[in-house]
C-alpha positions as CSV (number, residue, x, y, z in Angstrom):
1,M,0.0,0.0,0.0
2,A,2.8,2.4,1.0
3,R,4.7,1.5,-2.2
4,R,1.6,2.3,-4.3
5,R,1.1,5.7,-2.6
6,A,4.8,6.5,-3.3
7,K,4.4,5.6,-7.0
8,K,1.3,8.0,-7.2
9,A,3.3,10.7,-5.5
10,V,6.2,10.3,-8.0
11,R,3.7,10.5,-10.9
12,R,2.2,13.7,-9.5
13,R,5.7,15.2,-9.3
14,S,6.7,14.0,-12.7
15,P,9.0,16.5,-14.6
16,K,6.5,16.9,-17.5
17,G,3.7,17.7,-15.0
18,N,5.9,20.2,-13.2
19,V,6.8,21.9,-16.5
20,A,3.2,22.1,-17.6
21,I,2.1,23.7,-14.3
22,D,5.0,26.2,-14.4
23,D,4.1,27.1,-18.0
24,A,0.4,27.5,-17.0
25,V,1.3,29.9,-14.2
26,Y,3.7,31.9,-16.5
27,G,1.0,31.9,-19.2
28,A,-1.7,33.2,-16.9
29,I,0.5,36.2,-15.7
30,R,1.6,36.9,-19.3
31,R,-2.1,36.8,-20.5
32,A,-2.9,39.3,-17.8
33,M,-0.1,41.5,-19.1
34,L,-1.3,41.3,-22.7
35,S,-4.9,42.0,-21.7
36,G,-3.8,45.5,-20.6
37,R,-5.5,45.1,-17.3
38,L,-2.3,45.2,-15.3
39,R,-1.3,48.8,-15.0
40,P,2.2,50.3,-14.8
41,G,3.5,50.3,-11.2
42,T,1.3,47.4,-10.1
43,K,3.1,45.2,-7.5
44,L,2.8,41.5,-8.1
45,Q,3.0,39.8,-4.7
46,E,3.8,36.1,-4.6
47,P,1.3,35.1,-1.8
48,V,-1.5,37.0,-3.5
49,L,-0.8,35.4,-6.9
50,A,-0.3,32.0,-5.4
51,R,-3.8,32.2,-3.8
52,L,-5.5,33.5,-7.0
53,L,-3.8,31.0,-9.3
54,K,-4.2,28.2,-6.8
55,V,-0.5,27.2,-6.9
56,S,2.5,27.3,-4.6
57,R,4.5,30.5,-4.1
58,E,7.5,28.6,-5.6
59,R,5.6,28.3,-8.9
60,V,4.7,32.0,-8.9
61,R,8.3,32.9,-8.0
62,K,9.6,30.9,-11.0
63,A,7.1,32.5,-13.3
64,L,8.0,36.0,-12.1
65,H,11.7,35.4,-12.5
66,R,11.1,34.2,-16.1
67,L,9.0,37.3,-16.9
68,V,11.7,39.6,-15.3
69,H,14.3,37.9,-17.5
70,E,12.2,38.5,-20.6
71,R,11.7,42.2,-19.4
72,W,8.0,41.9,-19.1
73,L,8.4,42.8,-15.4
74,E,10.8,44.7,-13.2
75,A,12.4,43.4,-10.0
76,V,13.3,46.1,-7.5
77,P,15.7,45.1,-4.8
78,N,14.1,44.9,-1.3
79,R,10.7,46.0,-2.8
80,G,9.4,43.3,-5.0
81,T,8.3,42.7,-8.6
82,F,6.4,45.3,-10.5
83,V,4.8,46.0,-13.8
84,P,7.3,48.5,-15.3
85,A,6.5,52.0,-16.7
86,P,8.7,52.1,-19.8
87,S,9.4,55.5,-21.3
88,V,8.5,56.9,-24.7
89,E,12.3,57.3,-25.4
90,E,12.7,53.5,-25.0
91,L,9.7,52.9,-27.2
92,R,11.2,55.0,-30.0
93,E,14.6,53.3,-29.7
94,L,13.1,49.8,-29.8
95,Y,11.0,50.5,-32.9
96,E,14.0,52.2,-34.6
97,V,15.9,49.0,-34.4
98,R,12.8,46.9,-35.3
99,A,12.2,49.1,-38.4
100,I,15.8,48.3,-39.7
101,L,15.4,44.6,-39.1
102,E,11.8,44.2,-40.3
103,D,12.5,46.2,-43.5
104,A,15.1,43.5,-44.3
105,V,12.7,40.7,-43.3
106,V,9.8,41.6,-45.6
107,A,12.2,42.5,-48.5
108,K,13.9,39.1,-48.2
109,L,10.5,37.2,-48.0
110,A,9.0,39.1,-51.0
111,R,12.0,38.1,-53.1
112,G,11.2,34.4,-52.5
113,T,9.0,32.8,-49.9
114,A,9.8,29.2,-48.9
115,N,7.4,26.4,-49.5
116,G,4.5,26.6,-47.0
117,S,5.1,30.2,-46.1
118,A,2.0,31.4,-47.8
119,Q,-0.3,29.1,-45.9
120,K,1.3,29.9,-42.6
121,L,1.0,33.6,-43.1
122,K,-2.6,33.4,-44.3
123,S,-3.6,31.1,-41.4
124,H,-2.0,33.5,-38.9
125,V,-3.8,36.5,-40.3
126,A,-7.1,34.5,-40.2
127,E,-6.4,33.8,-36.5
128,E,-5.9,37.5,-35.8
129,R,-9.2,38.4,-37.5
130,S,-10.9,35.8,-35.4
131,A,-9.5,37.3,-32.2
132,V,-10.6,40.8,-33.4
133,K,-14.2,39.5,-33.9
134,S,-14.2,37.8,-30.5
135,G,-12.9,40.8,-28.7
136,D,-10.1,38.7,-27.1
137,R,-7.5,41.5,-26.5
138,S,-5.0,39.2,-24.8
139,R,-5.1,36.6,-27.7
140,L,-5.0,39.3,-30.3
141,F,-1.9,41.1,-28.8
142,G,-0.1,37.7,-28.5
143,L,-0.9,36.9,-32.1
144,S,0.2,40.3,-33.2
145,T,3.6,39.9,-31.6
146,E,3.9,36.4,-33.0
147,F,3.2,37.7,-36.6
148,H,6.4,39.7,-36.6
149,A,8.3,36.7,-35.2
150,L,6.8,34.4,-37.8
151,L,7.9,36.7,-40.7
152,A,11.5,36.6,-39.3
153,D,11.4,32.8,-38.8
154,L,10.3,32.3,-42.4
155,C,13.4,34.1,-43.7
156,G,15.4,31.1,-42.6
157,N,18.1,33.2,-40.9
158,E,18.5,32.2,-37.3
159,Q,20.5,35.2,-36.3
160,L,17.9,37.6,-37.8
161,S,15.1,35.7,-36.1
162,S,16.7,35.5,-32.7
163,T,17.7,39.2,-32.7
164,L,14.1,40.3,-33.5
165,R,12.6,37.9,-31.0
166,A,14.7,39.4,-28.3
167,L,13.1,42.8,-29.0
168,L,9.5,41.7,-29.2
169,P,8.7,41.1,-25.5
170,R,9.6,44.6,-24.6
171,S,7.7,46.0,-27.6
172,S,4.7,43.9,-26.6
173,L,4.9,45.4,-23.1
174,H,4.5,48.9,-24.5
175,F,1.6,47.7,-26.7
176,S,-0.1,46.0,-23.8
177,L,0.2,49.0,-21.4
178,F,-0.4,51.9,-23.7
179,A,-2.6,50.7,-26.7
180,P,-6.1,52.2,-26.5
181,P,-9.0,49.9,-25.6
182,E,-10.2,49.9,-29.2
183,L,-7.7,49.7,-32.0
184,H,-8.5,51.7,-35.1
185,N,-8.0,50.4,-38.6
186,C,-4.3,51.3,-38.8
187,A,-1.3,51.0,-36.5
188,G,-2.4,47.6,-35.3
189,P,-3.0,44.0,-36.4
190,H,-5.3,45.3,-39.1
191,D,-2.2,46.2,-41.2
192,H,-0.9,42.6,-41.2
193,G,-3.1,41.3,-44.0
194,D,-1.9,44.0,-46.4
195,I,1.7,43.3,-45.5
196,V,1.2,39.6,-46.2
197,K,-0.5,40.3,-49.6
198,A,2.5,42.5,-50.7
199,V,5.0,39.8,-49.6
200,L,3.2,37.0,-51.3
201,A,2.8,39.1,-54.5
202,G,6.6,39.5,-54.5
203,D,6.4,43.3,-54.2
204,A,9.3,44.1,-52.0
205,D,9.0,47.9,-52.3
206,K,5.4,47.9,-51.2
207,A,6.0,45.4,-48.4
208,R,8.8,47.6,-47.0
209,T,6.6,50.7,-47.3
210,L,3.7,49.0,-45.5
211,M,5.9,47.7,-42.7
212,R,7.6,51.0,-42.3
213,D,4.2,52.8,-42.0
214,H,2.9,50.1,-39.7
215,L,5.7,50.4,-37.2
216,S,5.8,54.2,-37.3
217,G,2.0,54.2,-36.7
218,L,2.5,52.0,-33.7
219,V,5.1,54.4,-32.3
220,E,2.7,57.4,-32.8
221,M,-0.2,55.6,-31.2
222,L,1.8,54.3,-28.2
223,S,3.6,57.6,-27.6
224,A,0.2,59.3,-27.1
225,R,-0.1,57.7,-23.6
226,E,-3.8,58.3,-23.1
227,A,-5.0,59.0,-19.6
228,P,-4.3,55.8,-17.6
229,R,-7.3,53.5,-16.9
230,A,-8.2,52.8,-13.3
231,A,-6.3,49.8,-11.8
232,M,-8.4,46.6,-11.5
233,P,-8.2,44.4,-8.4
234,L,-6.0,41.4,-8.9
235,D,-8.8,39.1,-7.9
236,E,-10.8,40.3,-10.9
237,I,-7.9,40.2,-13.3
238,F,-7.0,36.6,-12.5
239,R,-10.5,35.2,-11.9
240,E,-10.5,33.3,-15.2
241,L,-6.8,32.7,-15.5
242,S,-6.2,30.1,-12.8
243,P,-4.3,26.9,-13.8
244,A,-6.4,23.8,-13.6
245,K,-4.9,22.3,-10.5
246,R,-3.1,23.2,-7.3
247,S,0.5,22.3,-6.8
């Protein structure tokens, strides 16, 4: 009997199970960030998140460390972990580098997309449109970021892809914190379909112009820094984001 219980305990603590729970906690906090409901300066306290997400503080701590490493969050010595308040200057510097990289990305793709690229791009844009219709802001913002990563990945240049991917989390943070509640028909995921059409048509000049306008539109929109929305209670933010089981 004791041996049987020990085997069950080992199964419960299997590496795959642990990784899945860790990823679920990380994903819940990241979705809360992407939703725009976590405001700049919000302190993310381990005991509170552990209670809301129904997991151990250790799980929460690991997720917060990962998000700090990716620059989604900011760890302040002797104070805790906070949602950062990135500056407009940082925003402009990030997008200046992105504009250089992504100009090269779309030009390279337009000159010759690899097999399967067309279907991947069209499918991704269709997913974004579905997220727009459903009003799922968190999913839409995640897909919007992944669109730019997908373009780079399809170039087949690992160095280019990894360099751009390193910039995207911080760019996404600006988008999550400072994008207006309702996106208008430019300077957002709405532009992605036109960029894909130009790439697949082999029109490098048009693709580059569209990407340049898209990124500069994002900078203009996010620099506006509309009046901050009232902070929501963490209980309300995380109500539907709890991982399935306690650990």
